C-alpha positions in Angstrom: -81.0 178.5 -233.2 -77.1 178.9 -233.2 -75.2 180.9 -230.7 -74.4 183.6 -233.3 -78.1 183.9 -234.1 -78.9 184.2 -230.5 -76.3 186.7 -229.8 -77.6 188.9 -232.8 -81.0 188.9 -231.1 -80.1 189.0 -227.3 -77.1 190.7 -225.6 -74.8 188.7 -223.4 -75.9 190.9 -220.6 -79.5 189.9 -221.2 -78.6 186.2 -221.4 -76.8 186.6 -218.0 -79.9 188.2 -216.5 -82.0 185.3 -217.8 -79.5 182.9 -216.3 -79.8 184.6 -212.9 -83.6 184.7 -213.2 -83.7 180.9 -214.1 -81.5 180.2 -210.9 -83.9 182.2 -208.7 -87.2 181.0 -210.3 -86.6 177.7 -212.5 -89.0 177.2 -215.4 -89.4 174.8 -218.1 -90.6 171.1 -218.5 -88.4 169.8 -215.8 -89.7 172.1 -213.2 -93.4 171.5 -214.3 -92.7 167.7 -214.1 -91.4 168.2 -210.6 -94.3 170.4 -209.4 -96.8 167.9 -210.8 -95.0 165.0 -209.3 -95.0 166.8 -205.9 -98.7 167.4 -206.0 -99.4 163.7 -207.0 -97.1 162.6 -204.1 -98.9 164.8 -201.7 -102.3 163.8 -202.7 -101.7 160.2 -202.8 -99.9 160.0 -199.3 -102.8 159.9 -197.0 -104.6 157.3 -199.2 -101.8 154.6 -198.8 -102.5 151.4 -197.0 -101.5 150.9 -193.4 -97.9 150.1 -193.0 -97.1 150.9 -196.6 -94.0 153.1 -197.3 -94.6 156.8 -197.8 -94.6 157.6 -201.6 -91.4 159.2 -203.0 -91.2 162.1 -205.3 -89.3 160.0 -207.8 -92.2 157.4 -208.0 -94.1 160.3 -209.7 -91.7 161.7 -212.0 -91.9 160.8 -215.7 -89.3 158.1 -216.9 -87.8 159.1 -220.2 -86.5 156.5 -222.5 -83.2 156.9 -224.4 -83.4 158.1 -228.0 -81.7 154.8 -228.9 -84.9 153.0 -227.9 -86.5 151.9 -231.2 -89.9 152.4 -229.7 -89.1 156.1 -228.8 -90.3 158.3 -231.5 -90.8 161.3 -229.4 -87.4 162.8 -229.6 -87.3 163.1 -225.9 -84.4 161.3 -224.1 -82.7 161.4 -220.7 -83.6 160.8 -217.2 -84.9 163.8 -215.2 -83.7 162.1 -211.9 -80.0 162.1 -212.9 
């Protein structure tokens, strides 16, 4: 959708309200990935071997390959940890 198409359907005031809402209550794939990674980290922590380091959240976040990767046919790129 282009900006003009968006503005023909939604006012700039409503867009600003959505922006504020997203700032207060983030949503979308990145947030869901973060929540899932947090749960996985918390569940795995008590099951680690003695002396092993505590798991880190980034260990459970998906690693996305760049679009330039010839094996990446998903169309998804970027690193959620950047």
